[in-house]
C-alpha positions, 0 to 999 in steps of 0.5 A: 582881716586879722593876719594869722599871727593875730588871730591866734594871738587875739582869738579864741584858743585853737580847737583840735576837733575831728575833721568833717567831709565839709573840713575837706575843700579847706583841709585839700586848699592847704594841703596844695599849696604845702605840697608838690604831690598832693592829696586829693580830696578823694583821699582825704575823704578815704581817710575819713571813710575807712576810720582813720583818726582825722582832725584839723585845728579851727581858730574861730572856724578857720582850719590852719592845719590837719593830721590824719593817722592810721592805728592797729596791730599795735602802732600808730602810722601819722600819714599827714600831718601838716599846717597852712603856710601862715600859721606855721612856727607858732606851735600849731604842729605841736599841738596837733603832734602832741594830740595825735600821740596822745590818741594813740597812746590811749587806743593802746598803740606802743608806738608811732611813725612816721615819713618826713622828706630829709628836705623839711628841716622845719619839721625834723626840727618838730618830731626831734623834739617831741621825742622821735627816732630816725629808724630808716629811711626808704629809697624813692617813697616821694615823688619828685618832679622827674619820677621819684627822690632818689638820694641816698634815702629820700624819706626817714622813717622816725619812731616814738615809744607810746609806752614805756618799754619795760625794762629788761629782767634781770637773770 
């Protein structure tokens, strides 16, 4: 069986497509292997049921990563973005994030927001490289083994305008 980097080099191009209920077991497996406090299969099913933008990245029908985003009130919220460990640092996350941002823009959303653990430096580098800016933080946002993370802030709230900001009017 080919390794992840070999799949990326030798297989047909990765495909980003809508997540299906039949993908949830594989998505949840990636989630469990990536996070200490993962979303359950039920949460992913609920996201599909209520119509969130749910996408998977596949190669040869194998799910490599996924993203979940809500849109409304002029804003998009990227709720979950994850790439399987074997496929990280190969541009898969960037392609998936780009796809979600394009979808938010097409839906007329003025900005996209997401939360990220300050310790997730690889994700922070990706978000900054894509134009996201740190706009705040929340204490106790993420679960931790002893309850909730409580450093100065346990999450970093990042935003990306999806439409150009209007130029200030001269008076």
